[in-house]
C-alpha positions as protocol buffer text, in pm:
chain_id: "A"
residue {
  index: 1
  type: MET
  ca { x: 3577 y: 624 z: -684 }
}
residue {
  index: 2
  type: ILE
  ca { x: 3518 y: 309 z: -455 }
}
residue {
  index: 3
  type: SER
  ca { x: 3374 y: 346 z: -109 }
}
residue {
  index: 4
  type: VAL
  ca { x: 3371 y: 73 z: 151 }
}
residue {
  index: 5
  type: ALA
  ca { x: 3085 y: 102 z: 447 }
}
residue {
  index: 6
  type: VAL
  ca { x: 3211 y: -123 z: 750 }
}
residue {
  index: 7
  type: ALA
  ca { x: 2955 y: -162 z: 1038 }
}
residue {
  index: 8
  type: THR
  ca { x: 3140 y: -289 z: 1334 }
}
residue {
  index: 9
  type: TYR
  ca { x: 3049 y: -406 z: 1696 }
}
residue {
  index: 10
  type: ASN
  ca { x: 3269 y: -601 z: 1938 }
}
residue {
  index: 11
  type: GLY
  ca { x: 3435 y: -766 z: 1617 }
}
residue {
  index: 12
  type: GLU
  ca { x: 3815 y: -767 z: 1764 }
}
residue {
  index: 13
  type: LYS
  ca { x: 3848 y: -1134 z: 1693 }
}
residue {
  index: 14
  type: TYR
  ca { x: 3791 y: -1143 z: 1261 }
}
residue {
  index: 15
  type: ILE
  ca { x: 3784 y: -762 z: 1203 }
}
residue {
  index: 16
  type: GLU
  ca { x: 4165 y: -750 z: 1100 }
}
residue {
  index: 17
  type: LYS
  ca { x: 4142 y: -1032 z: 858 }
}
residue {
  index: 18
  type: GLN
  ca { x: 3810 y: -847 z: 685 }
}
residue {
  index: 19
  type: LEU
  ca { x: 4029 y: -512 z: 657 }
}
residue {
  index: 20
  type: LYS
  ca { x: 4331 y: -711 z: 553 }
}
residue {
  index: 21
  type: SER
  ca { x: 4115 y: -879 z: 275 }
}
residue {
  index: 22
  type: ILE
  ca { x: 3997 y: -563 z: 134 }
}
residue {
  index: 23
  type: LEU
  ca { x: 4316 y: -380 z: 151 }
}
residue {
  index: 24
  type: ALA
  ca { x: 4453 y: -671 z: -58 }
}
residue {
  index: 25
  type: GLN
  ca { x: 4183 y: -622 z: -347 }
}
residue {
  index: 26
  type: THR
  ca { x: 4352 y: -593 z: -717 }
}
residue {
  index: 27
  type: LEU
  ca { x: 4170 y: -334 z: -765 }
}
residue {
  index: 28
  type: PRO
  ca { x: 4211 y: -131 z: -509 }
}
residue {
  index: 29
  type: VAL
  ca { x: 3959 y: 91 z: -308 }
}
residue {
  index: 30
  type: ASP
  ca { x: 3972 y: 456 z: -244 }
}
residue {
  index: 31
  type: GLN
  ca { x: 3804 y: 493 z: 58 }
}
residue {
  index: 32
  type: VAL
  ca { x: 3725 y: 272 z: 360 }
}
residue {
  index: 33
  type: VAL
  ca { x: 3444 y: 420 z: 628 }
}
residue {
  index: 34
  type: ILE
  ca { x: 3436 y: 210 z: 926 }
}
residue {
  index: 35
  type: CYS
  ca { x: 3173 y: 289 z: 1151 }
}
residue {
  index: 36
  type: ASP
  ca { x: 3160 y: 134 z: 1540 }
}
residue {
  index: 37
  type: ASP
  ca { x: 2875 y: 94 z: 1740 }
}
residue {
  index: 38
  type: ARG
  ca { x: 2980 y: 171 z: 2052 }
}
residue {
  index: 39
  type: SER
  ca { x: 3219 y: -172 z: 2106 }
}
residue {
  index: 40
  type: THR
  ca { x: 3301 y: -261 z: 2456 }
}
residue {
  index: 41
  type: ASP
  ca { x: 3610 y: -455 z: 2325 }
}
residue {
  index: 42
  type: ASN
  ca { x: 3936 y: -337 z: 2115 }
}
residue {
  index: 43
  type: THR
  ca { x: 3760 y: -323 z: 1807 }
}
residue {
  index: 44
  type: VAL
  ca { x: 3822 y: 92 z: 1723 }
}
residue {
  index: 45
  type: SER
  ca { x: 4176 y: 40 z: 1869 }
}
residue {
  index: 46
  type: ILE
  ca { x: 4259 y: -277 z: 1636 }
}
residue {
  index: 47
  type: CYS
  ca { x: 4101 y: -48 z: 1326 }
}
residue {
  index: 48
  type: GLU
  ca { x: 4303 y: 234 z: 1403 }
}
residue {
  index: 49
  type: LYS
  ca { x: 4614 y: 59 z: 1447 }
}
residue {
  index: 50
  type: PHE
  ca { x: 4565 y: -124 z: 1113 }
}
residue {
  index: 51
  type: ILE
  ca { x: 4496 y: 218 z: 929 }
}
residue {
  index: 52
  type: LEU
  ca { x: 4823 y: 384 z: 1079 }
}
residue {
  index: 53
  type: GLU
  ca { x: 5047 y: 110 z: 1026 }
}
residue {
  index: 54
  type: ASN
  ca { x: 4952 y: 96 z: 641 }
}
residue {
  index: 55
  type: ASN
  ca { x: 4944 y: 450 z: 605 }
}
residue {
  index: 56
  type: LEU
  ca { x: 4593 y: 430 z: 467 }
}
residue {
  index: 57
  type: SER
  ca { x: 4474 y: 826 z: 408 }
}
residue {
  index: 58
  type: GLY
  ca { x: 4144 y: 708 z: 278 }
}
residue {
  index: 59
  type: TRP
  ca { x: 4055 y: 470 z: 564 }
}
residue {
  index: 60
  type: SER
  ca { x: 3856 y: 620 z: 879 }
}
residue {
  index: 61
  type: VAL
  ca { x: 3711 y: 500 z: 1188 }
}
residue {
  index: 62
  type: SER
  ca { x: 3426 y: 704 z: 1370 }
}
residue {
  index: 63
  type: VAL
  ca { x: 3244 y: 571 z: 1693 }
}
residue {
  index: 64
  type: ASN
  ca { x: 2865 y: 630 z: 1712 }
}
residue {
  index: 65
  type: LYS
  ca { x: 2730 y: 864 z: 2024 }
}
residue {
  index: 66
  type: LYS
  ca { x: 2483 y: 585 z: 2115 }
}
residue {
  index: 67
  type: ASN
  ca { x: 2426 y: 211 z: 2003 }
}
residue {
  index: 68
  type: VAL
  ca { x: 2205 y: 208 z: 1719 }
}
residue {
  index: 69
  type: GLY
  ca { x: 2205 y: -133 z: 1569 }
}
residue {
  index: 70
  type: PHE
  ca { x: 2357 y: -283 z: 1286 }
}
residue {
  index: 71
  type: CYS
  ca { x: 2103 y: -178 z: 1043 }
}
residue {
  index: 72
  type: LEU
  ca { x: 2112 y: 227 z: 1143 }
}
residue {
  index: 73
  type: ASN
  ca { x: 2489 y: 184 z: 1175 }
}
residue {
  index: 74
  type: PHE
  ca { x: 2517 y: 85 z: 812 }
}
residue {
  index: 75
  type: TYR
  ca { x: 2303 y: 368 z: 700 }
}
residue {
  index: 76
  type: ASN
  ca { x: 2546 y: 588 z: 918 }
}
residue {
  index: 77
  type: ALA
  ca { x: 2852 y: 421 z: 701 }
}
residue {
  index: 78
  type: ILE
  ca { x: 2699 y: 473 z: 380 }
}
residue {
  index: 79
  type: GLU
  ca { x: 2591 y: 845 z: 452 }
}
residue {
  index: 80
  type: LYS
  ca { x: 2989 y: 911 z: 497 }
}
residue {
  index: 81
  type: CYS
  ca { x: 3059 y: 731 z: 175 }
}
residue {
  index: 82
  type: GLU
  ca { x: 3188 y: 963 z: -101 }
}
residue {
  index: 83
  type: GLY
  ca { x: 3243 y: 720 z: -371 }
}
residue {
  index: 84
  type: ASP
  ca { x: 3038 y: 649 z: -719 }
}
residue {
  index: 85
  type: ILE
  ca { x: 3013 y: 292 z: -593 }
}
residue {
  index: 86
  type: ILE
  ca { x: 2970 y: 187 z: -249 }
}
residue {
  index: 87
  type: PHE
  ca { x: 3060 y: -194 z: -108 }
}
residue {
  index: 88
  type: LEU
  ca { x: 2927 y: -295 z: 202 }
}
residue {
  index: 89
  type: ALA
  ca { x: 3168 y: -515 z: 446 }
}
residue {
  index: 90
  type: ASP
  ca { x: 3064 y: -712 z: 768 }
}
residue {
  index: 91
  type: GLN
  ca { x: 3345 y: -702 z: 1026 }
}
residue {
  index: 92
  type: ASP
  ca { x: 3406 y: -1109 z: 1021 }
}
residue {
  index: 93
  type: ASP
  ca { x: 3415 y: -1189 z: 654 }
}
residue {
  index: 94
  type: GLU
  ca { x: 3683 y: -1219 z: 418 }
}
residue {
  index: 95
  type: TRP
  ca { x: 3669 y: -1096 z: 69 }
}
residue {
  index: 96
  type: HIS
  ca { x: 3841 y: -1277 z: -254 }
}
residue {
  index: 97
  type: ILE
  ca { x: 4125 y: -1075 z: -380 }
}
residue {
  index: 98
  type: ASP
  ca { x: 3922 y: -1012 z: -699 }
}
residue {
  index: 99
  type: LYS
  ca { x: 3637 y: -891 z: -559 }
}
residue {
  index: 100
  type: THR
  ca { x: 3602 y: -542 z: -649 }
}
residue {
  index: 101
  type: GLU
  ca { x: 3783 y: -613 z: -1006 }
}
residue {
  index: 102
  type: LYS
  ca { x: 3504 y: -849 z: -1086 }
}
residue {
  index: 103
  type: MET
  ca { x: 3223 y: -660 z: -952 }
}
residue {
  index: 104
  type: ILE
  ca { x: 3322 y: -311 z: -1094 }
}
residue {
  index: 105
  type: SER
  ca { x: 3367 y: -436 z: -1448 }
}
residue {
  index: 106
  type: VAL
  ca { x: 3005 y: -601 z: -1414 }
}
residue {
  index: 107
  type: LEU
  ca { x: 2863 y: -238 z: -1323 }
}
residue {
  index: 108
  type: LYS
  ca { x: 3071 y: -64 z: -1617 }
}
residue {
  index: 109
  type: SER
  ca { x: 2968 y: -326 z: -1855 }
}
residue {
  index: 110
  type: ASN
  ca { x: 2571 y: -284 z: -1739 }
}
residue {
  index: 111
  type: PRO
  ca { x: 2521 y: 58 z: -1639 }
}
residue {
  index: 112
  type: GLN
  ca { x: 2153 y: -20 z: -1572 }
}
residue {
  index: 113
  type: ILE
  ca { x: 2233 y: -250 z: -1314 }
}
residue {
  index: 114
  type: LYS
  ca { x: 2209 y: 8 z: -962 }
}
residue {
  index: 115
  type: VAL
  ca { x: 2256 y: -297 z: -714 }
}
residue {
  index: 116
  type: LEU
  ca { x: 2494 y: -596 z: -765 }
}
residue {
  index: 117
  type: SER
  ca { x: 2550 y: -887 z: -537 }
}
residue {
  index: 118
  type: SER
  ca { x: 2807 y: -1176 z: -572 }
}
residue {
  index: 119
  type: ARG
  ca { x: 2759 y: -1537 z: -463 }
}
residue {
  index: 120
  type: TYR
  ca { x: 2961 y: -1659 z: -150 }
}
residue {
  index: 121
  type: ASP
  ca { x: 3079 y: -1931 z: 75 }
}
residue {
  index: 122
  type: VAL
  ca { x: 2990 y: -1942 z: 415 }
}
residue {
  index: 123
  type: ILE
  ca { x: 3285 y: -2048 z: 652 }
}
residue {
  index: 124
  type: ASP
  ca { x: 3265 y: -2117 z: 1029 }
}
residue {
  index: 125
  type: GLU
  ca { x: 3490 y: -1997 z: 1308 }
}
residue {
  index: 126
  type: ASN
  ca { x: 3817 y: -2173 z: 1171 }
}
residue {
  index: 127
  type: SER
  ca { x: 3746 y: -2069 z: 805 }
}
residue {
  index: 128
  type: ASP
  ca { x: 3598 y: -2399 z: 702 }
}
residue {
  index: 129
  type: ILE
  ca { x: 3349 y: -2405 z: 431 }
}
residue {
  index: 130
  type: ILE
  ca { x: 2982 y: -2476 z: 548 }
}
residue {
  index: 131
  type: GLU
  ca { x: 2854 y: -2698 z: 268 }
}
residue {
  index: 132
  type: ASN
  ca { x: 2520 y: -2622 z: 83 }
}
residue {
  index: 133
  type: SER
  ca { x: 2528 y: -2278 z: 218 }
}
residue {
  index: 134
  type: GLY
  ca { x: 2509 y: -1942 z: 43 }
}
residue {
  index: 135
  type: ILE
  ca { x: 2203 y: -1807 z: -153 }
}
residue {
  index: 136
  type: THR
  ca { x: 2051 y: -2139 z: -197 }
}
residue {
  index: 137
  type: TYR
  ca { x: 1701 y: -1971 z: -310 }
}
residue {
  index: 138
  type: LEU
  ca { x: 1901 y: -1927 z: -624 }
}
residue {
  index: 139
  type: GLY
  ca { x: 2044 y: -2224 z: -716 }
}
residue {
  index: 140
  type: ASN
  ca { x: 2381 y: -2373 z: -742 }
}
residue {
  index: 141
  type: LYS
  ca { x: 2470 y: -2152 z: -1051 }
}
residue {
  index: 142
  type: PHE
  ca { x: 2840 y: -2036 z: -1034 }
}
residue {
  index: 143
  type: ASP
  ca { x: 2958 y: -1973 z: -1399 }
}
residue {
  index: 144
  type: GLY
  ca { x: 3008 y: -1611 z: -1368 }
}
residue {
  index: 145
  type: SER
  ca { x: 2669 y: -1514 z: -1538 }
}
residue {
  index: 146
  type: ILE
  ca { x: 2451 y: -1225 z: -1470 }
}
residue {
  index: 147
  type: GLU
  ca { x: 2112 y: -1301 z: -1249 }
}
residue {
  index: 148
  type: TYR
  ca { x: 1861 y: -1018 z: -1278 }
}
residue {
  index: 149
  type: LEU
  ca { x: 1634 y: -1000 z: -976 }
}
residue {
  index: 150
  type: ASP
  ca { x: 1264 y: -836 z: -1040 }
}
residue {
  index: 151
  type: ALA
  ca { x: 1113 y: -634 z: -718 }
}
residue {
  index: 152
  type: ASP
  ca { x: 834 y: -866 z: -710 }
}
residue {
  index: 153
  type: SER
  ca { x: 1072 y: -1163 z: -537 }
}
residue {
  index: 154
  type: PHE
  ca { x: 1180 y: -918 z: -283 }
}
residue {
  index: 155
  type: ILE
  ca { x: 815 y: -867 z: -133 }
}
residue {
  index: 156
  type: GLY
  ca { x: 815 y: -1018 z: 177 }
}
residue {
  index: 157
  type: CYS
  ca { x: 1160 y: -1147 z: 135 }
}
residue {
  index: 158
  type: SER
  ca { x: 1531 y: -1063 z: 206 }
}
residue {
  index: 159
  type: TYR
  ca { x: 1741 y: -1287 z: 28 }
}
residue {
  index: 160
  type: ILE
  ca { x: 2035 y: -1099 z: -42 }
}
residue {
  index: 161
  type: ARG
  ca { x: 2277 y: -1009 z: 211 }
}
residue {
  index: 162
  type: GLY
  ca { x: 2435 y: -671 z: 253 }
}
residue {
  index: 163
  type: PHE
  ca { x: 2805 y: -813 z: 292 }
}
residue {
  index: 164
  type: SER
  ca { x: 2785 y: -942 z: -104 }
}
residue {
  index: 165
  type: ILE
  ca { x: 2654 y: -631 z: -264 }
}
residue {
  index: 166
  type: CYS
  ca { x: 2779 y: -317 z: -407 }
}
residue {
  index: 167
  type: PHE
  ca { x: 2557 y: -12 z: -561 }
}
residue {
  index: 168
  type: SER
  ca { x: 2602 y: 289 z: -750 }
}
residue {
  index: 169
  type: SER
  ca { x: 2551 y: 635 z: -546 }
}
residue {
  index: 170
  type: VAL
  ca { x: 2280 y: 757 z: -732 }
}
residue {
  index: 171
  type: ILE
  ca { x: 2037 y: 521 z: -484 }
}
residue {
  index: 172
  type: LYS
  ca { x: 2162 y: 725 z: -197 }
}
residue {
  index: 173
  type: PRO
  ca { x: 1934 y: 988 z: -175 }
}
residue {
  index: 174
  type: PHE
  ca { x: 1653 y: 740 z: -181 }
}
residue {
  index: 175
  type: ILE
  ca { x: 1803 y: 541 z: 132 }
}
residue {
  index: 176
  type: LYS
  ca { x: 1543 y: 614 z: 397 }
}
residue {
  index: 177
  type: ASN
  ca { x: 1680 y: 545 z: 763 }
}
residue {
  index: 178
  type: ILE
  ca { x: 1406 y: 246 z: 859 }
}
residue {
  index: 179
  type: ASP
  ca { x: 1549 y: 32 z: 1113 }
}
residue {
  index: 180
  type: LEU
  ca { x: 1465 y: -310 z: 971 }
}
residue {
  index: 181
  type: LYS
  ca { x: 1677 y: -475 z: 1198 }
}
residue {
  index: 182
  type: ASP
  ca { x: 1437 y: -772 z: 1326 }
}
residue {
  index: 183
  type: LEU
  ca { x: 1353 y: -926 z: 1015 }
}
residue {
  index: 184
  type: MET
  ca { x: 1403 y: -768 z: 657 }
}
residue {
  index: 185
  type: ALA
  ca { x: 1745 y: -587 z: 744 }
}
residue {
  index: 186
  type: HIS
  ca { x: 1925 y: -284 z: 529 }
}
residue {
  index: 187
  type: ASP
  ca { x: 2021 y: -498 z: 248 }
}
residue {
  index: 188
  type: TRP
  ca { x: 1643 y: -574 z: 148 }
}
residue {
  index: 189
  type: LEU
  ca { x: 1592 y: -198 z: 118 }
}
residue {
  index: 190
  type: LEU
  ca { x: 1894 y: -148 z: -95 }
}
residue {
  index: 191
  type: CYS
  ca { x: 1791 y: -429 z: -328 }
}
residue {
  index: 192
  type: MET
  ca { x: 1432 y: -270 z: -346 }
}
residue {
  index: 193
  type: ILE
  ca { x: 1563 y: 47 z: -454 }
}
residue {
  index: 194
  type: GLY
  ca { x: 1787 y: -63 z: -700 }
}
residue {
  index: 195
  type: CYS
  ca { x: 1488 y: -253 z: -877 }
}
residue {
  index: 196
  type: SER
  ca { x: 1288 y: 103 z: -868 }
}
residue {
  index: 197
  type: MET
  ca { x: 1604 y: 295 z: -1012 }
}
residue {
  index: 198
  type: GLY
  ca { x: 1700 y: 29 z: -1278 }
}
residue {
  index: 199
  type: LYS
  ca { x: 1822 y: -312 z: -1239 }
}
residue {
  index: 200
  type: THR
  ca { x: 1916 y: -516 z: -928 }
}
residue {
  index: 201
  type: ALA
  ca { x: 2132 y: -819 z: -1016 }
}
residue {
  index: 202
  type: VAL
  ca { x: 2359 y: -1092 z: -889 }
}
residue {
  index: 203
  type: LEU
  ca { x: 2709 y: -1191 z: -1040 }
}
residue {
  index: 204
  type: ASN
  ca { x: 2708 y: -1605 z: -1025 }
}
residue {
  index: 205
  type: GLN
  ca { x: 3048 y: -1607 z: -893 }
}
residue {
  index: 206
  type: LYS
  ca { x: 3177 y: -1660 z: -557 }
}
residue {
  index: 207
  type: LEU
  ca { x: 3364 y: -1374 z: -435 }
}
residue {
  index: 208
  type: THR
  ca { x: 3311 y: -1348 z: -42 }
}
residue {
  index: 209
  type: ASP
  ca { x: 3399 y: -1581 z: 245 }
}
residue {
  index: 210
  type: TYR
  ca { x: 3081 y: -1487 z: 485 }
}
residue {
  index: 211
  type: ARG
  ca { x: 3178 y: -1618 z: 843 }
}
residue {
  index: 212
  type: TYR
  ca { x: 2880 y: -1791 z: 1043 }
}
residue {
  index: 213
  type: HIS
  ca { x: 2936 y: -1791 z: 1416 }
}
residue {
  index: 214
  type: LYS
  ca { x: 2756 y: -1755 z: 1746 }
}
residue {
  index: 215
  type: ASP
  ca { x: 2815 y: -1407 z: 1790 }
}
residue {
  index: 216
  type: ASN
  ca { x: 2741 y: -1324 z: 1435 }
}
residue {
  index: 217
  type: VAL
  ca { x: 2453 y: -1009 z: 1400 }
}
residue {
  index: 218
  type: SER
  ca { x: 2400 y: -958 z: 1045 }
}
residue {
  index: 219
  type: LEU
  ca { x: 2358 y: -1326 z: 972 }
}
residue {
  index: 220
  type: SER
  ca { x: 2059 y: -1353 z: 1201 }
}
residue {
  index: 221
  type: ALA
  ca { x: 1822 y: -1383 z: 910 }
}
residue {
  index: 222
  type: MET
  ca { x: 1948 y: -1731 z: 852 }
}
residue {
  index: 223
  type: ASN
  ca { x: 1908 y: -1816 z: 1220 }
}
residue {
  index: 224
  type: SER
  ca { x: 1521 y: -1875 z: 1301 }
}
residue {
  index: 225
  type: GLU
  ca { x: 1567 y: -1862 z: 1684 }
}
residue {
  index: 226
  type: TYR
  ca { x: 1697 y: -1516 z: 1641 }
}
residue {
  index: 227
  type: ARG
  ca { x: 1390 y: -1389 z: 1430 }
}
residue {
  index: 228
  type: VAL
  ca { x: 1097 y: -1557 z: 1638 }
}
residue {
  index: 229
  type: ARG
  ca { x: 1223 y: -1614 z: 1972 }
}
residue {
  index: 230
  type: LYS
  ca { x: 1005 y: -1364 z: 2126 }
}
residue {
  index: 231
  type: LEU
  ca { x: 643 y: -1282 z: 2054 }
}
residue {
  index: 232
  type: GLN
  ca { x: 765 y: -895 z: 2071 }
}
residue {
  index: 233
  type: LYS
  ca { x: 1077 y: -968 z: 1850 }
}
residue {
  index: 234
  type: ARG
  ca { x: 815 y: -1114 z: 1578 }
}
residue {
  index: 235
  type: ILE
  ca { x: 590 y: -842 z: 1593 }
}
residue {
  index: 236
  type: SER
  ca { x: 835 y: -582 z: 1585 }
}
residue {
  index: 237
  type: GLY
  ca { x: 963 y: -743 z: 1260 }
}
residue {
  index: 238
  type: LEU
  ca { x: 663 y: -755 z: 1109 }
}
residue {
  index: 239
  type: GLU
  ca { x: 591 y: -395 z: 1186 }
}
residue {
  index: 240
  type: GLN
  ca { x: 907 y: -287 z: 1048 }
}
residue {
  index: 241
  type: SER
  ca { x: 863 y: -490 z: 713 }
}
residue {
  index: 242
  type: VAL
  ca { x: 532 y: -281 z: 700 }
}
residue {
  index: 243
  type: CYS
  ca { x: 656 y: 26 z: 730 }
}
residue {
  index: 244
  type: GLY
  ca { x: 951 y: -55 z: 471 }
}
residue {
  index: 245
  type: HIS
  ca { x: 688 y: -167 z: 217 }
}
residue {
  index: 246
  type: LYS
  ca { x: 479 y: 170 z: 283 }
}
residue {
  index: 247
  type: TYR
  ca { x: 783 y: 341 z: 175 }
}
residue {
  index: 248
  type: LEU
  ca { x: 832 y: 162 z: -145 }
}
residue {
  index: 249
  type: LEU
  ca { x: 471 y: 288 z: -239 }
}
residue {
  index: 250
  type: SER
  ca { x: 629 y: 596 z: -310 }
}
residue {
  index: 251
  type: LEU
  ca { x: 953 y: 468 z: -520 }
}
residue {
  index: 252
  type: PHE
  ca { x: 771 y: 217 z: -781 }
}
residue {
  index: 253
  type: ASP
  ca { x: 501 y: 297 z: -1040 }
}
residue {
  index: 254
  type: ASP
  ca { x: 436 y: -35 z: -1200 }
}
residue {
  index: 255
  type: LYS
  ca { x: 24 y: -82 z: -1096 }
}
residue {
  index: 256
  type: TYR
  ca { x: 111 y: -450 z: -1101 }
}
residue {
  index: 257
  type: LEU
  ca { x: 403 y: -431 z: -837 }
}
residue {
  index: 258
  type: LEU
  ca { x: 218 y: -169 z: -652 }
}
residue {
  index: 259
  type: LYS
  ca { x: -81 y: -389 z: -625 }
}
residue {
  index: 260
  type: GLN
  ca { x: 88 y: -658 z: -495 }
}
residue {
  index: 261
  type: ILE
  ca { x: 301 y: -470 z: -257 }
}
residue {
  index: 262
  type: GLU
  ca { x: -41 y: -321 z: -83 }
}
residue {
  index: 263
  type: LYS
  ca { x: -164 y: -705 z: -82 }
}
residue {
  index: 264
  type: PHE
  ca { x: 184 y: -795 z: 106 }
}
residue {
  index: 265
  type: ILE
  ca { x: 105 y: -501 z: 329 }
}
residue {
  index: 266
  type: VAL
  ca { x: -251 y: -600 z: 415 }
}
residue {
  index: 267
  type: PHE
  ca { x: -164 y: -999 z: 457 }
}
residue {
  index: 268
  type: GLU
  ca { x: 123 y: -869 z: 748 }
}
residue {
  index: 269
  type: GLU
  ca { x: -90 y: -616 z: 909 }
}
residue {
  index: 270
  type: LYS
  ca { x: -345 y: -924 z: 948 }
}
residue {
  index: 271
  type: ARG
  ca { x: -106 y: -1139 z: 1088 }
}
residue {
  index: 272
  type: ILE
  ca { x: 15 y: -819 z: 1337 }
}
residue {
  index: 273
  type: ARG
  ca { x: -328 y: -773 z: 1452 }
}
residue {
  index: 274
  type: PHE
  ca { x: -333 y: -1175 z: 1571 }
}
residue {
  index: 275
  type: LEU
  ca { x: -40 y: -1166 z: 1735 }
}
residue {
  index: 276
  type: LYS
  ca { x: -143 y: -856 z: 1960 }
}
residue {
  index: 277
  type: SER
  ca { x: -504 y: -991 z: 1998 }
}
residue {
  index: 278
  type: LYS
  ca { x: -418 y: -1358 z: 2020 }
}
residue {
  index: 279
  type: ASN
  ca { x: -826 y: -1393 z: 1838 }
}
residue {
  index: 280
  type: ILE
  ca { x: -825 y: -1764 z: 1792 }
}
residue {
  index: 281
  type: PHE
  ca { x: -1104 y: -1665 z: 1501 }
}
residue {
  index: 282
  type: LEU
  ca { x: -825 y: -1430 z: 1341 }
}
residue {
  index: 283
  type: TYR
  ca { x: -585 y: -1725 z: 1340 }
}
residue {
  index: 284
  type: PHE
  ca { x: -813 y: -1962 z: 1151 }
}
residue {
  index: 285
  type: SER
  ca { x: -907 y: -1703 z: 885 }
}
residue {
  index: 286
  type: LEU
  ca { x: -521 y: -1692 z: 841 }
}
residue {
  index: 287
  type: PHE
  ca { x: -528 y: -2048 z: 722 }
}
residue {
  index: 288
  type: PHE
  ca { x: -668 y: -1951 z: 435 }
}
residue {
  index: 289
  type: SER
  ca { x: -379 y: -1719 z: 354 }
}
residue {
  index: 290
  type: LEU
  ca { x: -131 y: -2047 z: 341 }
}
residue {
  index: 291
  type: ARG
  ca { x: -72 y: -1932 z: -25 }
}
residue {
  index: 292
  type: GLU
  ca { x: 66 y: -1626 z: 66 }
}
residue {
  index: 293
  type: TYR
  ca { x: 262 y: -1755 z: 341 }
}
residue {
  index: 294
  type: LYS
  ca { x: 422 y: -1952 z: 84 }
}
residue {
  index: 295
  type: ARG
  ca { x: 462 y: -1676 z: -169 }
}
residue {
  index: 296
  type: TYR
  ca { x: 617 y: -1449 z: 86 }
}
residue {
  index: 297
  type: TYR
  ca { x: 832 y: -1717 z: 292 }
}
residue {
  index: 298
  type: LYS
  ca { x: 964 y: -1890 z: -1 }
}
residue {
  index: 299
  type: GLY
  ca { x: 806 y: -2213 z: 60 }
}
residue {
  index: 300
  type: ASN
  ca { x: 795 y: -2207 z: 451 }
}
residue {
  index: 301
  type: ALA
  ca { x: 444 y: -2148 z: 471 }
}
residue {
  index: 302
  type: PHE
  ca { x: 329 y: -2380 z: 726 }
}
residue {
  index: 303
  type: ARG
  ca { x: 603 y: -2348 z: 937 }
}
residue {
  index: 304
  type: VAL
  ca { x: 581 y: -1978 z: 982 }
}
residue {
  index: 305
  type: TYR
  ca { x: 194 y: -2012 z: 1013 }
}
residue {
  index: 306
  type: LEU
  ca { x: 211 y: -2246 z: 1303 }
}
residue {
  index: 307
  type: GLY
  ca { x: 498 y: -2058 z: 1431 }
}
residue {
  index: 308
  type: ASP
  ca { x: 247 y: -1743 z: 1470 }
}
residue {
  index: 309
  type: PHE
  ca { x: 13 y: -1961 z: 1670 }
}
residue {
  index: 310
  type: ALA
  ca { x: 327 y: -2100 z: 1873 }
}
residue {
  index: 311
  type: TYR
  ca { x: 466 y: -1735 z: 1988 }
}
residue {
  index: 312
  type: ALA
  ca { x: 116 y: -1587 z: 2037 }
}
residue {
  index: 313
  type: PHE
  ca { x: 12 y: -1840 z: 2306 }
}
residue {
  index: 314
  type: LYS
  ca { x: 375 y: -1925 z: 2454 }
}
């Protein structure tokens, strides 16, 4: 059984395109769970109309009792999914017609993979492709190969986007409702759990068009202004990250990996102390941690280091 978890919030402009692309899959899905985070536009009515007009008995829409944010909204949708394999879908993307077929085939052939991502293009409001986009960290390889991702590469870094993944339901009991909306997000946690339960991998084939526009919430990790525009937002993101990494300590038993996670926690807690205290001597001591900045922020070491200072004393 294949389920799709869709998180919506004020997505009336593109949601029907996304639902049409899910319905058109060459390997049909059995269940689509749409959780709406109290939209103030016509998102819910559009979804309900689409389900009714297409007589989709396995599709449903529910509205949260209160606004919880995109991260917890995805957890809500995942919890309602009954499938053996669960896909995540944003409200404004477009799936390639063979997305489920290709990814399910990989999972069947490689049962050790618990979380699988695909490559993708980023499109604008007019569905035009934005050049040099996608998972740039992994390079430009789109040959259909499978690339395994180790947990060490995810420490402090979320570079796989939730809309691109599907995962085995065996990891559901280990998904903790940690709100990671300000920095890491739910997709990071799923990838890490996948590593702890088996393998997390990426299929080097583009299977989604990921829409980037000014109202896009889930793409905020690609928008540095969103992540650092306020000091409290920066602190909150780091605190959420520390909370998530502390949870991981209970999932892994590899001594080297546990040591690396603990080292990251110490580093981030030091940054939090500086941002809260604005102690200039503590900031200067962080200069000697530029190697850690580089490791956890994939080459953006000096920019993030200077950003800590800028937002502490803005």
